N, C-alpha and C positions, 0 to 999 in steps of 0.2 A: 112584652114577654108572654109566651103562651104557657098555660098550666093545664095539666090533665084534670079531668073531672074529679078524680080521687083527691087531688090536692085542693081543688076548689072547695070541696065539701069538708075539709079539715078545719078545726077551730085553731085560733092562734095561741101558741105557747110562747111567752116572753123569754127572750134570751137574757141570761144573767151575765156572768163575767165576760169581759172583752179586753184582754190584755194586749192584743196586737201580736206582731211577730216577736220571736225571741231576738234579743240584741246580738249582733255579730261584731267581732273586733275589726275595726277599720282605721288604719293610720293613727293609732294611739287613742282611738275613741270607741265607745260602744254605740252602735247605730242600729235603730230599728228600720229595716229596709222595707218601704212600702212601694217604691217605684224604682225604675232603673237608675234614675238620677241620684238615688241614695247610695249607689255603689261606687266606692273608690278603692283601688288596690293595685299592687304590682305583684305579679307572680308568673309561673311557668306552667305549661301543660305539654304532655307528651302524647303523641298519637301515632298510629300505624295504619298502613293501607290494608285492604281486604286480603290480598295474597300474602301479607306480612313480608313484603319484599323491601319495604322502606319505612322510615320513621321520621317524625318531625318533632322538634322542640320549639314551641311557640312561647314567646314572652310578651306580655302586654302590660302596659302602664295605663291604668284607667283612672280618670278623674271625673267625678260627678256623672258617672255612667258612660262617658265618652272615652274612646280609645285615643290616647294622645301619643302613644309610642308602640311600635311593634317590631320585634326581632324574630325572624323566621329562619330556623336552621334545619336543614334536611340532610338525610343520608339515605341513599338507595338509588332509585332509577333516575335517569337524566330528566325525564318529564317533570318530576316533582321540583327540580330546581327552577324551572320556568313557572310552575304554579306558585312557588315561593316568591318569585319576583312580582307576580301579580298580587299576591296576598299582602305583601309589604306595602304596596301602593294603595290597595283598596281598603285595608282595615283602619288606618288612622282616620278619625273623624266620625266613624260609625259608633252607635251605641253598642254595648255588648250584646243586646238582644238582636239588633240588626246583624251583627257579625255572626252570631250563632246560626242565623237563618240565611247567611250568604253562602252561595256555592263557591268554595275556594278551590274547586276543580280536583285537587289531589285528596284522596281518601285520608291520607295521613295528616294533612293540615286541617281538614274538617274535623277529624277525630280529636286532634290536639285542642282545637277551639272548644269542642264539647267538654273535654276534661277540664280545661282551664276555666270555662264558665262556671262549672260546678264548684270549683275551689273558691272562685271570687265571690259568688253569691252566698256561700256558706261561711265566708270569713276566714278561710284557710289560705291566706296569702302571705307572701314573704314580707309584706309591709304592714301586716296586721297590727303590730305593736310599735311601729315607728311613727313618732309624731310628725304629722303632715305628710307622711308617706315618703316615697323616693322621688327625687327630681326626675323630670323628663330628660332622658339621656342615660339613666341608670342601666338601661338594657345593654349598652355598649360595654359595661364593665364585665359582662359575661364572656367577652371575647378576649383573645390573646393579643400579643403584640402585632401591630399591623392590622388590627381588627379582623383576625381570622378565627373561625370557630375552633375550639379546642377538641381535637378528635383523637381517639385512640384506635389504632388498627393493628391487630395482632393475628398471626396465623400459626397454626401448629398441626403436626401430624404425629401419629404414634411412631412411624418409622424414622422420621428425621428430626422430631422435636419442634421447638418454638422458634418463631421469627417475629421480632418487633419491627413494625413497619412505620408506624406514626405514633408519637407520644404527644402529650400536651405541649412539650417544648418545641416540637416540630418533626420534620422528616428525619427518620433514623437512617444514618449512612453506614454505620458499622456497629456490630454487636461484639462486646468483649467476652471472651470465654476463658475460664481458668484451666488448669492442667487436666481436670476431669470433664472438660467440655461443658461446664455449667455456666449460665449467664451471670456475669458479675457487674455489668455496666453496658453503656451504649454511648455512641457519638451521634449527634444530631445537628441539623441546620435549621434555624428558624426562618422559614420562607417569608414570613411577614416582615421580620427585621431586615432580611436580605433585600427584599424588594424596596423597602424604605431607603436603605443605603444607596441602592442603584438610582432611585429617584433624586437623591441628593447629590449625585455626581460621581459616586464610586464606580470603578469598573466592576463587571460581574465577578471576577476572581477576587478582588478586594472585598466586595460585599459578602461573598461566600465565606471567606476566612473570618471576617468580623462577626458573622451571624452563627458561627459554629460553636458548639459547646459539648460537654460530656457529663455523664451522670454515673454515680456509683464508683466502683473501683476500676475504672476504665484503664488507668495507667498500669495496673498490676496484672493485666491479662497475659495469658500464655499465648493467645492468638486472637486475631480479629477476623470477622467474616462480614461480607456484604449480605444482608438478609434477603435481598432480592435476586442474588445470583449464585449464592453458595449454600 
């Protein structure tokens, strides 16, 4: 190590207190993190790309500094879905420091990794106070039936009002309106459930009917509209 002449000419002043880092909550314990291997946590990070055209929700399950599980969910441009495929393959097995310095191609995924890293190393994780943390596989619990991301897609204009297109339950097929043309419910089909029924041998029409449901006062509507055509 090289020192400047000014530092060489200084006398030594002894260092007093040395308490180390402040403890952070990790999986039901208070941990003083000195090295990457001291970090364990399960949590989420959200990122966005430079033109703010797309976003990523990244979920990582970290044990002893190593990423054991990764869930990558994206919304936006088609390119980021391909980047997500790569990220889900490359992230498990890396330390969180390696992952932070890995080019995950998509701005949104890189940004999510940065935000998630900060939460983990500061102890702001979903598993901070859970004894022994969350099992590997817990990331799948964030997904809906058929392991599909829960997405909300709504559209509205001043002239024509609101259209529900996709709810957590699934693809919205019809919106229920009352006599004043206000929304009072909707009909949906769970595409995840429908696909599972088809894989088990049901015909597409049978699967469609079994995967359909309603929400709100759907049966009391004065009229129904197709949100994509009416």
